[in-house]
N, C-alpha and C positions, 0 to 999 in steps of 0.2 A: 589868541581862541574865543569868541565870544562865549559869555558864562551859559547864555542859553542853550545853547549847540557845545558848549560842553554837558553839560545837565543831561542833553539829548543822545550823546555818546555814551557818559556813562551808565545810564540806566537800561542800554540794549545791550549793554559791556554785562552789566548784572543779570539780567534776564538772559542773555546767551549763558553765563557759567550757570548759572541756575540748571537750566534746560540739560547741559554736557553734564553737569556731574548727578542728576536723575538719571541719566540712562544708561540701562543696565548693558553689558560687554559678556555676561558671562556665556554668549555662544559666538563668540566673538577671538579671533586670537589676542592674545593677553601682550605682546608685545606694540599692537596695532593700535588697540586702545592705551597704552603708556604714549607714546609715541603721537598720539593725538591730543592727549591731558597737557603733555608738556609744551605744545607748539599751543594750546588755550595761553597756557602761563606765563609763555615766553610772549606773546600779543598781549595779555593784560599786562603786565610789568612794564612791557615796551610803552603803551600806550598811557599809561599813570605817571610815568615819568617824565614822556612829555609835557602830558596837562600840569603837575603839579613839578616839574622844576624850574628853577629858572634857567631862561634863556642864554646860555655862555656868550653867546653875541651882540649880547643886547648893550654888554659895559663897553663894547668895541662903538656902537654906535652913537651912544649920550659921549665920548670923549669929543666926536668932529661934529661941531654943534652946528655950523654951514649947510652940512649936507644930510641930518639927523632925519630927517620925512623919506629920503632915498635911500638912506642905510636901514630903515624901522622898513620902509615898501620890500628892501632886496630880502631882508632879516626871513619877512613874515613868508614872501614868495619860499623862499627855501624852507622855512619852518613847515610848510604846507607840503611842499615835495617830501623832506622827509618823513615826517610823521605818514604821508600814503605808503611809503614803501615800506617806513614798519608795520605798519597794519596789513597791507595786502600780501605780505608776503606769506607769513604763519594762517590768515584769512584764507588764501589759496590754498595750503594744506585743508583746513576744515570742510573749506567746500569739497574739495576733490575725493577725500574719505569718506566723509558723508552719501556722495552720490555713489563711490564704491560699496559702502554699508546698504544702501540700498539694495542693490543688485544680491545682499545675501538673503540666505531663508533666516528671516527675522520670523519672532512672534509679532502681533496685532500689536500690542503694547510697543514695544519696540521699534515696528515703521513708524509709527506715532511720533514716538522721540526723536529719529531723527530727522521726520520731517518737520519737526516745532526747532530742530539745531539749522536745518538748513533755510528755512524763513526766517529766522535772527541773522544768522550770516550773509543771507543775502539783503537785509533790510540794512544791516552796519555797511557792506558794500555799498546801496546804491545812498546813505547815508555820505561818506568819504569822495565816492562821486560826483555827489554834488558840493563839496566842496572843490573839489578841484577844476570843476567846470567852472564854476563859480571864478576861480583862480585863473586860469588858463584865459577866459573869454574876456578877463575884465583887463587882464597885461597881455591880451593880444596873441596869446600864443596857440588861438583856435582855428585849425582848417578848415577854409568854407570848400567841397566840391562844388562843379558849374555840370549838372550833366541831365538828358534828356528823360524826364521821367511822366508817367500819366497823374494827374493829380487826383481825377476822377477814381483809378484802384485807388493811390494812397487816405483819400478822404474815408474813401470805404470800409477799409482797412482801421483805419485811426477811429471811427464812430465803433467796428466789432469789437475794437479791444475796451470799449468803455462800457462796449452794452455788457460784457464779462463783470463788470466791476461791479453791475447794478443788480443785486440778489434781495429779494425780499422786502422791496422797497415801491411806492406806486410812485415810478416816475417815465416817465413817457420820453424816450430819448427820440429825437429829430432834428432832419437836416435836409436842407435845402441849399440845392447848386445851381445857380442861375444859366440860365443859356448860353449865357454871353462867355461865361469861363470855359477857355480852349482847354480841349483833351491835352495835348502836350506839352509842356513848361518847361526851360532850362532853369537848371540852382541845385541846390542841397535838399533833396530830400528827407533825408536823418532828422536836418535841422526844424525844418517845418512839421514832420513829424511831432517832432520834439516839443514845439512852441506851442501848437493842437494839446497835446495828450497834456502838457501841466496845466491849461484855461479850462481842459476838460475834464481833468482831475480834480483840480479844484470844484469844479460845480456839482461833481459825482460826490467828492467829500461834503459840500455843503449845505444838497437839497434831499432830503427826507421827503417830500411831497411838491409833487406839480410836475413840469418840463424842465429839459435842458436840450436847448437848440444850437448849433452851429449852420450857420447862414457865408456863403461866400457867392460872390458876383465880381463882375469884373468892372472897376472903378472907371478906368481908362481906359481904352486899348489901342494902341497905334501902329503900323504896318507891321512891323515884327519885334513888340512886345507889347506888354500890358500891365496894369496895376490891379491887384487883386485885392478886396476887401473879405475879410473874413472877420466874424463876430459869433461869441458865446456868451448866450443871453439864459441865463435859467432864475430860476423863483425859489432861491436859497435864503440863507440868512441876513445876506446885504453886509454892506460896509459902509459905517458910519462916515460923515464927511470931512472931521478931523484926522480920518484915519489914513483916506483915499489919497493925501495930500503924503503923507507916507510909506504907502504900501508896495511900490518898488522897490524901498531903501535893504539894504542885505540884513537879514535873520527879524526881517517884520515882520509880523503877524498879525492881520486885521485885528485882534483884539488880546487881549492880556492871556486869557484864558483860553484862546485859540487850539493853541498848542499843546494841553494838557487833556482836553476833550475831542480835536478833532485827527491829532498827531500833526506830522509834516516837518521841513526842515526850515521854513521861513525864508527857505532860498530861490523856490520856485516860481515867483513871480517877477524877481530880480535877475534872472540865469535868462527869463524869455523878456525881458527888456533889454536886455544887452544883445543877446540873440537878434530880435528883432531889430536893433537901431546897426549893428556890424551888417545886416543885410538892407541898410539905406533904406528903411520902415519906421514905421511910427505906431505907437498902442496909446489904447486909454482907456481909459475903466468909466461907468455909467454904475449908478447903485443906491438904493433903498433898501435902509433898515429894516428888516422882517419883511420886504417887498421881493426883492432877488436884484441880480448884477450882471453887468453887460460888459464884457471887453472888445474893442477894437480893435483891430491893427492890420496895416495895407501895407505889402510889399511888391514891388514891382519883378517884373520876371520876363524874361528875353522868350518868345515863343520858342517851341522848340520841333523838333524834325518828324513828324507823324511816323515817317518808316520807319527811326526808330527802335531799336531792341537791345532791352538793356537786360540779355540772361546771360552773361559773361560769369555769373557766379556759379562756382561748381556747387552741384546738387548731388543728393543721395547718395544716401550713406554705406548705402551696400556695393552702388560702384568705386564710393570710395576706399571702399577695403580690397576692394580686388585690386583697386591701382596700387596698392598701400602693400600691399602683400608682397615681402622677401626684402624689402627697402629696409638698407643698412644703414641705421642711424645715432651717430655717437653725441651721447649728454654728456653738457659738463653744469655739474650743478652742486651746490657745496651741502647744500640742506637737505638729510637724508630721507627727511619726510614726502618734502618736495621731487625726492629723484626718485625716492620707490613710487613715487603717483606718479609718475610720468612714465616710468618703465613698464606698470602694469599697463596704463595705457595702452603705449606703441604696442606691447606685446599682442595684447587683445587685437589688435589690427594684423596682429601676422608679421610686426618686422622686426629687424635682429638687430639688439640694442646690446650697445658699447657703453659701459659708465661706471662710476667710480676709480677711473684712473688718474694715475700721474700723469703727468704732462709729458715724461719721457717716453712712458707707457703706450698713451695715446698715439704720439705720432710714430710710435714703431709702427701699430696698426694701421693709421692712415695713410701708412707707405705700402703695408703689406695686403692690405685689402681695399675690396671697391666699394669703401664708405660712400652713400647718396648725399647726405645733410648731417651737418654739425648742431643740435640744439645749444646754446649758449647763454648760461646768466653772466649776466652784466656785473652785478655789484657780489662778486666773490670776493671773501677777505684772503688777503696774502696776492699775487696774481689775480687781478681782475679779470673779466672775460674778455674788456679792451686788452689789457696785455696779451690774454693767450690768443685771443685772436691775430695780433701783430704780426707773430712768433708765426702761426700756421702762415700766412698770407707772406711773408719772407721766406717760407723754408727752400731749398736751395729744389726740392722736387716737384715738379709739378702737379705729378699725380695730389700732392700735398698742399700745395697752394691753390688749387682751383676748387677747391671742393666749396659747395655752397654753405652758407653758415647764419643762422636763424639768430638773432639773441629777444632774449625775453629779460624780462626783469618786471619789479611791480613800480617803476614809477621810469618815466623816460621825458628827459627833457630835451630844448634848441636845440641844445650844445650835446646831448649824448647823438643825437641825428647825426648830426654833424661832423662827431667822432666815427662813428659807423659808417657813414661815407666816403672818409680819407683812411679806412682803414681796408674794405672792400666787404661791408658785410650785408649781404644782399635782402634779407628783412628784418621782420619787429615783432615781436607775439609783448602784448602787456599782460601782467597777471592780475587778476584769474582770467585766464581767458576759456572759453567755451569750446567741447570738443569737437565741434565744427568747423570751431576758426583753426583750431591748429591741424585738423584734417587737410584743409584747404591750403594754409601757409605750406605745410610739407610737401602738396600734390604740386605747388604752384613753383618749389623750389627744389627739389628732388634733383639730383644730378641726373641720373636715370628716368626723369620722368616721361609723363605721358605726352605724347607732343597735343599743342590744345587743341586742333583741328579734329584729330581722332579722338581725342575726350569730350570733344561737342558731339562728335559725330555719334557716340557712346550713350552719350545723354540723348539727344535727339533718334531715339528709332521710336515712329508712332507705334509700327509692327509688334512690336516686342513690348515696349513700356504703355501699359494701360494707362489711358487718359483718364487727365488730375481728377474732373467730374464724378470719376468713377471707385474711385481710391477710397478703404475705409481700413476703420484700425478700430479691435475688439478689446485689446490686451488692455491699453487706461481704464476702461468701462469693465472689464473682471476684475481690475483689483478695485475700485470703487462699489462694486458687487462682493468683495472680504470674499474674491474667488468660487460663490458660491455661481454655477452654471446655469439651471435653474432660472436663477435671477434674472442672468442675463439675457436668458432665453424670453422671455419675459417681458425685458425692456426694448430687447429688439424687436417682439411683436407689437407692445404699441406703438412704435417709433413706422412700422411701415403702416400701421392703422392711421397713423397722422399721417402720412406720406398719401395712401389712397382720397383722406379726406380734404388734402389741400387741392388734389387733382381735381376732384371733382367740386371745388368751390371757384376754383378757377376758371375750368369749364363756362360754369354756369355765369360768371361775375364779368366773363370779356364779352361775352356777346351785349351787355350793357356799355360795358367802358366802366363798371362799377370799380374803379382803379383804388378806393378806400379799402372797400375789402378784401379784393387782392391782397394789398399789403399788409392786412390785419392777419390773411391767413400765414402770407410768406413769414412773418413775424414770431408767428406760435411755429415754424415748422424750421427756423433757422436753429434754435437753439438744438433739436434732434440731431440735425447733422453735425453740431458741434460735440455731443454725447456718444456720437460713434466715428468722430474723428473724422470726417468725410468735408475736411478742409476747403476741395474744389468747389464742392457739391454748393457747399456752403457760403461762400464768396459769390456763386451764383444767385442764390436766392438774396444775399446782404444789396445785389445789384437789381435785381428784380426789385426788390422794396421800394431801395432808392427811388426808381424811375417811376414807380407808384407816384410815391409821393411827391416828385417833379413832374407827374402830367407827363410821359412817354409813352402812351398806348402802344406806339408799334415795337419799340423796344420791348416792350413789356410781353408781346406775344410772341419775339425774337427769343426771346430768353427762358419763356415756359416751352416753345418746342423742342429749344436744347435739354431744358430738363425732360423731357418726354422722350426725348431719344436716348441719352446717357441715363435717366432710372431705372429700368429695365438691367442694366450691367451691375448698375452700384448695388443693388437688391443681389444680384447673383454672386456678387464679392463678398457681399453681409452672408450668406448663405455658407460663402465657402469659411472664410472667415471663422463664423459659429461652428462650423462642423470641423475644424481643425482645433480650436480651443476643445473643444466636447472632448477629442480623445487625447488629448497631452493629461 
């Protein structure tokens, strides 16, 4: 591992250790606090051993001179995969338990320390994810999906995420989407988002004043495909000509002091270039020191089906919990902390959980109880998850050998994937996973699952479920107000006044089609919708602002009419939420 990367890892580790050490567990269960500390110590020791101890396989590689390079590459990939597992397993516990701690009744000071632990843990996770991402892409192990997606919606969401990164800085964030860009294209939306966020994130990092602009247009259009050109321009610190030549190399920063001053892993642009080239595109950089940088990349895309709908994802935590209630799940997990964590998560969802069992006892339960799903840790000592799954799949009792199995582990190789398919393992979860991903995976794989058609029907009941643009949630804002309901009321009243001001401004400027002023009014208001967690209406305002900037007056009028129709319902929900919080 490169020296700069090692220093970065160890620096983050030291910061996390300091935060964990400072945390007060006075109001918490002593055993939980002890387990959390032991997990961190295991994590730290494992990481330090891998960094400072010689790689045992290096001696073998040196003996075979003709294949020395191949052996080194294989050894390096094996090392990355192994250290990823060693880091992810305890990090999963740290992140999981800090999530649970945040739900406890803590003091303000304790909440701040838990938040600090979460931030440091997520930074470490991002770091190891980037190392893994680079390793997978460069070795050809990353898969690219091909689905129909709305590129305009994707671009609006990406720009909104970037807006949240600009705080207390005089930076104008601009987006210009040419009319030639089709609405629906076919490709990998997550990879395109990753490339754009990497580039825009760099601009946000290196610009203190000025603008950041994303431009998109169709460079070439054919009957069934197009070539889209994306450019991200900024007024940042710029890059010297000699550094541009190596800027896409692994672990390269623009200047020697960039990492210490601005942070980052030095892998963002390398990963970006790898993804663009894997997607059959090209990328280039034009920059002037102390003036700014423009990164341009081009990608070919088949045209998508405008009638297609990508609403297959299972959404809605409330509905998900109802569907999970009573589900019987068996958990094979040797790590006591991780076992307790997942058992507590599943129990909160109303599941019946069988855990901490010997294989013989587990098989008896599987034969006598109607278990809906097995969660299987693949990397257990002794009999690993592959072996246990094989025993279950070859069991003589059909009641046992047909139970769905979902494997989970901190790393997952192509060889693991083949082994899972050969044994008959149904699905896989990579640690650390989100609660939403865990819920979705269980619902999709459990034995007595809700039929997809029925579940979709539950999710799409317009007369029962509130319209997306009318939904609000003040719970997070109340936390920001330190639980002070009076302060929350003041902020809500201020938000309502801003909404009334927006309605008046748009009404006036629509008469003269002064889209610039309407865009300014929309820009001011969207932060308010983010504040009250009205994500649906915030997306509408973001689209309205974008349409102003791309001069689409008719679409602006359509969106404004939707706003006028839906905002009163949103305000009703706002008042109801405020009243409910006031009663608690």
